[in-house]
C-alpha positions in Angstrom: 89.1 97.4 139.0 92.4 99.6 138.7 95.0 100.5 141.6 96.5 103.6 142.2 100.1 103.0 140.8 101.8 104.6 143.6 99.8 103.6 146.9 102.2 101.4 148.8 101.5 98.3 149.8 101.6 96.4 152.9 102.5 92.9 152.3 102.7 91.9 155.8 98.9 91.3 155.7 99.4 88.4 153.8 101.1 85.1 154.6 102.4 83.2 151.9 102.4 79.5 153.6 102.5 77.8 149.5 104.7 74.7 148.8 106.8 75.1 145.8 105.1 72.2 144.2 102.9 69.4 145.0 103.6 66.7 147.6 104.4 63.4 147.3 101.2 61.7 147.4 98.6 64.4 146.8 98.2 65.0 143.3 99.0 68.1 141.0 97.6 71.6 141.0 94.3 73.0 140.7 92.5 70.8 138.1 91.2 67.2 138.8 90.2 65.4 141.9 92.9 64.6 144.4 91.5 64.8 147.9 89.5 61.9 149.4 86.7 63.5 151.3 86.0 62.5 154.8 87.3 58.9 154.7 84.2 58.3 152.1 86.1 57.8 149.1 87.1 60.1 146.1 85.9 60.9 142.9 84.9 64.2 141.5 81.5 63.5 142.7 82.1 63.9 146.1 85.1 66.4 145.9 82.2 68.3 144.1 79.4 67.9 146.8 82.2 68.9 149.5 82.9 71.6 147.7 79.6 72.6 147.4 78.6 72.2 151.3 81.7 73.4 152.5 83.9 75.7 150.5 81.7 78.5 149.7 83.0 81.4 152.1 82.7 78.9 155.0 83.3 80.4 158.7 85.1 77.7 160.8 85.0 75.9 163.1 81.5 74.5 161.8 82.1 72.4 158.5 78.8 73.2 156.7 77.6 69.3 156.3 79.0 66.8 158.7 82.4 67.8 158.6 83.6 66.6 155.6 87.1 67.8 154.3 87.1 70.7 156.7 89.1 71.5 159.7 88.5 68.6 162.3 90.2 69.6 165.5 93.8 69.7 166.4 96.8 68.1 164.9 98.7 68.2 161.9 97.1 68.0 158.3 98.3 64.8 156.5 100.6 65.6 154.2 100.2 69.4 154.5 102.8 71.3 152.5 105.7 72.9 154.1 105.4 76.5 155.4 107.4 79.2 154.1 108.4 82.4 156.0 105.8 84.7 156.6 104.6 86.9 153.2 107.2 84.6 151.1 108.8 87.0 148.9 105.4 88.7 148.7 107.1 91.9 150.5 109.7 92.1 147.4 107.2 92.0 144.4 104.5 93.7 146.1 105.6 97.2 147.1 103.1 99.4 145.1 100.0 99.5 143.1 101.3 99.0 139.9 102.5 95.8 141.0 98.7 94.0 141.2 98.7 94.8 137.4 102.1 92.2 137.2 100.7 89.3 140.2 97.6 88.0 141.5 99.2 87.4 144.6 99.7 91.3 144.8 96.5 92.0 143.5 95.3 89.9 146.6 97.5 92.1 149.0 96.2 95.3 147.5 92.4 94.0 147.8 93.5 93.2 151.4 94.9 96.0 152.3 92.1 97.9 151.0 89.5 95.9 152.9 91.0 96.4 156.0 91.6 100.1 155.4 87.6 100.5 155.4 86.6 98.4 158.3 89.3 100.4 160.7 88.1 103.6 159.2 84.1 102.3 159.9 85.2 100.9 163.1 87.0 104.6 164.5 83.8 106.4 163.1 81.4 104.2 165.0 83.2 104.1 168.4 83.5 100.4 168.0 86.9 100.0 169.4 90.1 99.0 167.6 89.6 97.2 164.4 92.1 94.1 165.0 93.6 93.3 161.4 93.1 89.8 160.6 96.0 88.2 157.9 95.1 86.4 154.8 96.7 83.0 154.5 97.6 81.9 151.0 97.9 78.0 151.1 98.1 75.2 148.3 96.2 71.7 149.1 96.3 71.8 152.7 97.3 74.1 155.8 96.9 73.9 159.7 94.7 76.8 160.7 93.8 77.7 164.5 90.8 75.5 163.9 92.4 72.4 163.1 94.2 71.0 159.6 92.4 72.0 156.3 92.2 71.0 152.8 91.4 72.5 149.6 88.0 71.3 149.3 87.2 73.7 152.2 87.4 76.4 150.2 88.1 80.0 151.5 87.4 80.1 155.2 87.7 82.1 158.0 88.8 80.7 161.2 88.0 82.7 164.6 90.3 81.0 166.9 93.5 82.9 165.1 91.6 85.5 163.3 92.7 84.5 160.1 91.2 84.0 156.3 92.6 80.9 154.7 92.6 81.2 150.9 93.7 78.4 148.1 94.0 80.7 145.1 92.7 77.1 142.9 89.4 77.9 144.2 88.4 80.7 141.6 89.1 77.8 138.9 86.4 75.7 140.7 84.4 78.6 141.1 84.2 79.0 137.2 84.6 75.6 136.2 82.2 73.3 138.4 79.7 76.3 139.7 79.3 78.7 136.4 80.8 81.6 137.8 82.5 83.9 134.9 85.6 84.8 137.5 87.5 87.5 137.4 89.2 90.1 139.8 86.2 91.5 141.5 84.7 88.2 142.2 87.9 87.3 143.8 87.9 90.8 145.7 83.8 89.6 146.5 85.0 86.4 148.1 87.8 87.9 149.9 85.5 90.8 151.2 83.2 88.1 152.4 85.6 86.1 154.5 86.7 89.5 155.9 82.8 90.4 156.5 82.8 87.2 159.1 86.3 88.8 160.8 84.1 92.0 161.6 81.6 89.8 162.6 83.5 88.2 165.0 85.2 91.3 166.5 81.7 92.8 166.9 80.7 89.4 168.5 77.6 88.9 166.4 79.4 85.0 166.4 79.2 84.7 169.9 75.3 85.6 169.8 74.0 83.4 167.6 73.9 79.5 167.4 76.2 78.7 164.1 76.0 75.0 164.6 72.1 75.0 164.6 70.2 72.7 162.2 70.4 74.5 158.7 67.3 75.5 157.1 66.3 78.7 155.0 65.9 81.1 158.0 68.7 79.6 160.0 71.3 81.5 161.7 74.2 80.4 159.6 72.3 81.6 156.6 71.5 84.7 158.2 75.3 85.0 159.1 76.5 84.4 155.5 74.2 86.6 154.1 75.1 89.5 156.0 79.3 88.7 155.3 77.6 89.3 151.6 76.0 92.6 152.7 79.3 93.6 154.2 81.6 92.9 151.4 79.0 95.1 149.0 79.3 97.9 151.8 83.2 97.9 151.1 83.1 97.7 147.5 80.7 100.8 147.5 83.6 102.7 149.7 86.6 100.8 147.9 87.6 103.9 146.4 87.8 106.1 149.3 90.5 104.0 150.9 92.9 104.9 148.7 93.8 101.9 146.7 91.5 102.2 143.6 91.9 104.6 140.9 88.1 104.7 140.3 85.1 103.5 142.0 84.3 100.1 140.6 82.2 99.8 137.6 78.8 98.3 136.5 80.6 95.3 134.7 82.8 95.0 137.9 79.6 94.4 140.2 78.0 92.6 137.4 81.1 90.3 138.0 80.7 90.3 141.9 76.8 89.7 141.1 77.5 86.6 139.2 80.2 85.0 141.4 77.0 85.8 144.6 74.4 83.8 142.6 76.8 81.0 141.5 77.3 80.1 145.0 74.0 80.3 146.0 72.3 77.0 147.9 69.4 76.5 145.5 72.5 76.8 142.4 74.8 74.6 144.0 72.4 71.8 145.3 70.5 72.0 141.6 74.1 71.2 140.2 74.9 68.5 142.6 72.0 67.0 143.6 69.6 67.6 140.4 67.1 69.3 143.3 66.4 71.8 146.0 66.6 70.9 149.5 65.6 74.2 151.7 66.1 72.5 155.1 69.7 72.1 154.0 70.3 75.7 153.3 73.2 77.0 155.1 74.1 80.1 152.9 70.7 81.4 151.1 69.8 81.2 147.7 70.8 82.7 144.5 68.5 85.7 145.1 69.4 86.5 148.8 72.9 86.5 148.0 72.4 88.8 145.4 69.9 90.8 147.3 72.4 91.1 150.4 75.4 92.1 148.4 73.1 94.9 146.6 71.9 96.4 150.0 75.4 96.8 151.1 76.6 98.1 147.6 73.7 101.0 147.1 73.9 102.0 150.7 77.7 101.9 151.9 76.4 101.2 155.2 76.9 98.6 157.6 73.8 99.2 159.6 72.0 98.3 156.8 73.0 95.0 157.0 71.2 93.5 159.6 69.9 90.1 158.1 68.7 88.8 161.5 65.7 90.9 161.8 62.2 89.6 160.1 62.4 87.2 157.0 65.9 87.2 155.0 
């Protein structure tokens, strides 16, 4: 995963609302258990269960398991970090591709730029109307979204109400520490591309055509929606070098990194880790095998139309 050194970056596509340090009463950085979940008490297990049910590439305002820890409607997030100016100092630090080698923040900017460049072109080529860009909001611990207040237990999510992707970078540590993923830049890119897959679904009206609030289960609309977003992530990775942001196509090792992340966040893998057994009737995202399958479908074809997860079985 190598960015072109001289490709210009557009940091205006990323908002940085992270506080400069932990807020009083909220605990420290990315490790440990600092957030009470849903008013039912704290502790590592509750946090892990909430993360397992909610975070994994969410689409809000429908939290995946009874609303624990997720956006709960309007109002202010308790003890939310104060917002900085949009883009913070990203505009100064993230000017061209070579800056991605020095900064994770700049790598996020470059990834977002490439994803949106691809979808803008794809919409134009298919006569789908204008692609409306979505900003990625970098936050720490808590954030106020158009879908209501949220905290880090939600993990990455897309809010249709304000058409923004929300990302606490500490999530990637959680992905490795608690769910066994190997991590790495391409795993991060997969997560971000998945969230932008939800943005594409929103623009195309896919979200409006299905009942995302229906009962969970192995063939549920929620599972199909998530698997399509995985497929869209694979489509972008297939086409990423054509956007001009990357020097060479993603390597086999890069794809293995993304597949490892996809497998780590399968419903069956998460349930096995958190409750010791698998409950298909509670699936919201699909199994590890399904998430890998649909990512590969997108990656191998590079064609969004091949991401029809709503026909037949998944």
